[in-house]
C-alpha positions as CSV (number, residue, x, y, z in Angstrom):
1,M,-0.1,-0.3,0.1
2,S,1.4,3.6,-1.0
3,P,2.0,5.9,1.6
4,T,-1.4,7.8,0.3
5,A,-3.4,5.2,-0.1
6,V,-6.1,4.9,1.8
7,P,-7.3,1.2,2.9
8,A,-11.2,0.7,1.8
9,A,-14.3,0.7,3.9
10,R,-14.9,-2.0,5.5
11,D,-18.3,-3.3,7.8
12,R,-16.2,-5.9,9.5
13,L,-13.8,-5.9,12.3
14,R,-10.8,-7.7,11.4
15,I,-8.0,-8.6,14.1
16,A,-4.6,-10.3,14.0
17,I,-3.5,-12.4,16.2
18,Q,-0.1,-15.7,16.5
19,K,-1.0,-18.4,14.6
20,S,1.3,-20.5,16.7
21,G,3.2,-20.1,20.0
22,R,2.8,-18.6,23.4
23,L,0.1,-15.9,22.5
24,S,-1.9,-17.8,20.0
25,D,-4.3,-19.6,22.9
26,P,-4.6,-16.9,25.2
27,A,-5.8,-14.7,22.4
28,R,-8.3,-17.2,21.3
29,A,-9.7,-17.4,24.4
30,L,-9.8,-14.0,25.7
31,L,-11.5,-13.1,22.4
32,A,-13.8,-15.8,22.9
33,S,-14.4,-14.7,26.8
34,C,-15.9,-11.5,24.8
35,G,-18.6,-13.2,22.9
36,L,-16.9,-14.2,19.6
37,S,-16.9,-17.3,17.7
38,W,-15.7,-18.2,14.3
39,R,-15.9,-20.5,11.3
40,E,-12.3,-21.3,10.4
41,S,-11.1,-21.9,6.7
42,R,-9.4,-24.8,5.1
43,D,-5.7,-23.1,5.9
44,R,-6.4,-22.4,8.6
45,L,-4.8,-18.5,8.0
46,F,-8.5,-16.9,8.0
47,C,-11.3,-17.3,11.0
48,Y,-14.7,-16.1,9.6
49,G,-16.5,-14.2,12.7
50,E,-19.9,-16.3,12.8
51,T,-21.5,-14.3,16.2
52,L,-20.3,-10.7,15.9
53,P,-18.6,-9.2,11.9
54,V,-15.4,-10.1,14.3
55,D,-12.8,-12.2,12.0
56,L,-10.0,-13.3,12.9
57,L,-6.1,-13.7,11.2
58,L,-3.5,-16.0,11.9
59,V,-0.3,-14.7,10.8
60,R,3.2,-14.4,12.5
61,D,3.7,-12.4,15.3
62,D,6.7,-10.3,13.7
63,D,4.2,-9.6,11.3
64,I,1.4,-7.6,13.1
65,P,2.1,-4.6,13.1
66,G,3.3,-4.4,9.3
67,L,-0.6,-5.4,8.5
68,L,-1.5,-2.8,11.1
69,A,0.2,-0.2,9.4
70,D,-0.9,-1.5,5.9
71,G,-4.1,-1.4,7.0
72,V,-4.9,-5.2,6.3
73,C,-6.1,-5.6,9.9
74,D,-7.3,-3.4,12.5
75,Y,-6.2,-4.5,15.5
76,G,-3.7,-7.2,16.1
77,I,-2.7,-9.1,19.4
78,V,1.1,-9.0,19.5
79,G,3.7,-8.5,22.2
80,R,4.6,-5.4,23.6
81,N,8.4,-5.7,22.4
82,V,7.3,-6.5,19.3
83,L,5.2,-3.2,18.7
84,D,7.4,-1.3,20.3
85,E,10.7,-2.8,17.9
86,Q,8.4,-1.5,14.7
87,A,7.6,1.9,16.8
88,A,11.2,2.4,17.5
89,L,12.6,1.5,13.9
90,R,10.2,3.2,12.3
91,A,11.0,7.0,14.3
92,G,14.6,5.9,13.5
93,E,13.7,6.4,9.4
94,G,11.5,9.4,10.5
95,R,8.6,7.8,9.5
96,A,5.0,8.7,11.3
97,Q,3.7,6.0,14.3
98,V,0.2,4.6,12.1
99,S,-0.1,2.5,15.7
100,K,-0.2,2.4,19.3
101,E,-1.0,0.0,22.0
102,V,-4.4,0.1,22.8
103,R,-4.8,-2.4,26.2
104,A,-2.4,-4.3,27.9
105,L,-3.7,-7.6,28.4
106,G,-1.8,-9.3,31.4
107,F,-0.2,-12.4,29.9
108,G,2.8,-13.7,27.9
109,G,4.9,-11.7,30.1
110,C,8.6,-11.7,29.6
111,R,11.2,-8.7,29.8
112,L,13.3,-7.1,27.4
113,D,17.2,-7.5,29.2
114,I,21.2,-6.5,28.5
115,A,22.6,-10.0,29.3
116,V,26.8,-10.4,30.3
117,P,29.1,-13.3,30.7
118,E,28.9,-14.2,34.6
119,A,32.3,-13.4,35.2
120,W,31.6,-10.0,34.8
121,E,31.2,-7.6,37.4
122,W,28.6,-5.1,36.3
123,E,29.2,-1.4,37.1
124,G,26.3,0.2,34.8
125,P,25.7,1.0,31.3
126,Q,29.2,3.4,30.5
127,Q,30.9,-0.5,30.6
128,L,29.2,-1.1,27.3
129,Q,30.7,1.5,25.4
130,G,32.8,0.0,22.4
131,R,31.3,-3.7,22.9
132,R,29.6,-5.9,20.6
133,I,25.7,-6.4,21.5
134,A,24.2,-9.0,19.7
135,T,19.7,-8.6,19.5
136,S,17.0,-9.6,17.4
137,Y,16.1,-5.7,18.7
138,P,18.2,-3.4,17.6
139,G,15.3,-0.6,17.4
140,L,15.0,-0.8,21.1
141,L,18.8,-1.3,22.1
142,A,19.7,1.6,19.9
143,K,17.1,4.2,21.4
144,W,18.5,2.9,24.9
145,L,22.3,2.7,24.4
146,A,21.6,6.3,22.6
147,E,19.3,7.6,26.1
148,H,22.6,6.6,28.2
149,E,24.9,8.5,25.7
150,V,26.7,4.7,25.1
151,E,28.5,3.9,21.7
152,A,28.3,0.5,20.6
153,S,28.2,-2.5,18.0
154,V,24.4,-3.8,17.9
155,V,25.2,-7.2,15.7
156,M,21.7,-8.2,14.5
157,L,20.8,-11.6,14.5
158,S,17.7,-13.6,14.4
159,G,17.4,-16.2,16.4
160,S,20.1,-18.1,19.3
161,V,21.1,-14.4,20.3
162,E,21.8,-16.2,23.8
163,I,24.8,-17.9,22.2
164,A,26.4,-15.3,20.5
165,P,29.5,-14.8,23.2
166,R,30.6,-18.3,23.6
167,L,30.4,-18.3,19.4
168,G,32.9,-15.0,19.4
169,Q,30.2,-12.7,17.5
170,A,29.0,-10.5,20.3
171,D,30.4,-9.4,24.0
172,L,27.0,-9.5,25.5
173,I,23.3,-9.6,24.5
174,C,20.3,-8.0,24.2
175,D,17.3,-10.0,24.1
176,L,14.0,-11.4,25.7
177,V,13.9,-12.9,28.8
178,S,11.4,-15.1,30.9
179,S,12.4,-17.6,33.6
180,G,16.3,-17.1,32.8
181,G,17.0,-20.4,32.6
182,T,17.8,-20.1,29.0
183,L,20.4,-17.2,30.2
184,L,21.6,-19.5,32.6
185,A,22.8,-22.3,30.5
186,N,24.6,-20.1,28.5
187,Q,27.1,-18.8,31.1
188,L,24.8,-15.4,31.3
189,K,23.3,-13.2,33.4
190,P,21.1,-10.3,33.2
191,V,21.8,-6.8,34.4
192,A,19.7,-4.0,32.7
193,T,16.2,-4.1,31.8
194,I,15.1,-2.6,28.4
195,M,11.6,-3.0,28.8
196,R,8.9,-5.5,30.3
197,S,6.8,-6.9,27.8
198,E,3.3,-8.6,27.7
199,A,0.5,-9.0,25.2
200,V,-0.7,-5.6,24.0
201,L,-4.0,-5.1,21.5
202,A,-2.6,-2.9,18.9
203,G,-4.8,-1.2,16.9
204,P,-4.8,2.2,14.6
205,V,-3.2,5.8,15.3
206,Q,-6.6,7.4,13.7
207,P,-10.1,6.5,14.9
208,F,-12.1,4.1,12.3
209,A,-14.6,5.9,10.0
210,D,-17.5,3.7,9.2
211,I,-18.9,0.8,11.0
212,R,-15.5,-0.8,12.5
213,G,-15.9,2.1,15.0
214,E,-18.7,0.9,16.4
215,L,-17.6,-2.7,15.9
216,A,-14.9,-1.6,17.7
217,Q,-16.5,0.1,20.9
218,M,-18.3,-3.1,21.6
219,L,-15.2,-5.0,21.4
220,L,-13.2,-2.9,23.3
221,R,-16.2,-2.7,26.6
222,R,-16.5,-6.3,26.6
223,L,-12.6,-7.0,26.7
224,D,-12.5,-4.5,29.8
225,G,-15.2,-6.1,31.3
226,V,-13.3,-9.4,31.0
227,L,-10.0,-7.9,31.7
228,R,-12.1,-5.9,35.0
229,L,-13.1,-9.7,36.0
230,K,-9.8,-11.4,36.3
231,D,-9.6,-11.5,39.3
232,S,-13.0,-10.5,40.7
233,R,-14.9,-11.3,42.9
234,L,-18.4,-10.4,44.1
235,L,-17.8,-10.3,48.5
236,L,-21.0,-10.3,50.7
237,F,-21.0,-10.3,55.0
238,Q,-22.9,-9.0,57.5
239,A,-21.2,-6.5,60.5
240,Q,-22.2,-4.2,62.7
241,R,-22.7,0.0,61.5
242,D,-19.8,0.8,63.9
243,E,-17.4,-1.7,62.6
244,V,-17.9,-0.9,59.0
245,P,-16.2,1.7,58.5
246,G,-12.7,0.0,59.5
247,L,-13.8,-3.2,57.2
248,L,-14.1,-1.2,54.1
249,E,-10.5,0.4,54.5
250,M,-9.4,-3.1,54.3
251,L,-11.2,-3.9,51.1
252,P,-9.0,-0.5,49.1
253,D,-9.6,-2.8,45.3
254,A,-13.4,-2.8,46.3
255,E,-16.1,-0.7,44.0
256,Q,-18.7,1.3,46.5
257,P,-20.8,-1.6,47.8
258,T,-24.2,-1.9,48.5
259,V,-25.2,-1.8,52.3
260,L,-28.9,-2.8,53.5
261,Q,-29.7,-2.7,56.7
262,V,-31.2,-5.7,58.3
263,D,-34.9,-6.2,60.4
264,G,-34.2,-3.4,61.6
265,A,-31.5,-3.7,63.7
266,D,-27.9,-1.9,63.5
267,T,-26.7,-4.8,61.4
268,L,-25.8,-4.4,57.8
269,A,-25.9,-6.6,55.1
270,L,-23.5,-5.1,52.9
271,Q,-22.0,-6.8,48.8
272,A,-18.8,-5.5,46.9
273,L,-17.4,-5.8,44.1
274,C,-13.6,-6.5,44.7
275,H,-10.9,-6.2,42.0
276,G,-8.4,-8.2,44.0
277,A,-7.5,-11.6,45.0
278,M,-10.0,-12.6,48.0
279,T,-7.4,-15.1,49.5
280,W,-8.2,-16.7,52.7
281,Q,-6.1,-14.8,54.8
282,R,-7.8,-12.0,53.6
283,L,-11.4,-13.1,54.9
284,E,-9.2,-14.1,58.1
285,D,-8.4,-10.9,58.6
286,L,-12.2,-9.4,57.8
287,K,-13.4,-12.2,59.6
288,R,-11.5,-10.2,63.4
289,A,-11.8,-7.4,61.9
290,G,-16.0,-7.6,62.7
291,A,-17.2,-9.3,59.5
292,R,-19.6,-12.0,59.5
293,G,-21.0,-14.5,57.1
294,L,-18.5,-14.0,54.6
295,M,-19.4,-15.2,51.2
296,V,-17.0,-14.8,47.8
297,L,-19.1,-15.7,44.3
298,P,-17.8,-15.7,41.0
299,V,-18.3,-13.0,38.3
300,E,-19.4,-14.2,35.1
301,R,-19.7,-11.3,33.2
302,M,-19.9,-7.7,33.8
303,L,-20.4,-4.6,31.4
304,A,-20.0,-0.7,32.6
């Protein structure tokens, strides 16, 4: 698509997700929890939305920012590391940004770290002056080096970055880290974090000018409801009137509770939607503070 081309108006929303990999199944499960279902094509590259006019493209993770930029898809579920890398490269080339992070999705967490040989005594970024750094993220690495006024050689590798120091290709690496086991196996240790990544919903900088705008707003409302309910529970209990203020202070993650008087007495019944984990220890603390008949209920759906 040429820089001046305008994507044709569409009456269906198109979302690109990873065809296979660690973000694939969680992304489909998240969208399904928003009430979406699909009929998959024979080549398993396209899923036609059945319950709503929202289709899926099944592609490589690295291709999603480009598909967004070209207008081939409207949204994409992609790692923040991939999205920000493409943004850094566009900025370095003087090109305008056409996509942005719309929502953080809370899965696929990892870090983009600087990792050095275990024998090194880390003294800070200036220690990297003149060094060779192997990475699959040259844009983000170059931005970080510039921020710390460090001049180093960036060795671009598309895979197996962690083995580069052992092969003599680089002095250290900049790579994604989840558990750290791969670094340990290659006698490397993380010393600085460039960014923290997770799966995100990416979308266009400019709003849609056709029916996709309404579809996008509906999708985001449902998505917000699902994400908000991830750790949400409905808490019900009774307490004496003078104990209620102290109990509510113990529920900083709760929305404004519903309070009912019980049989004209000084006992109140409360129900509060809490958005944090409701652990056994938390219930014990509430009980000691005066709550009685504590009950925790799951919340299946919520629409603000």
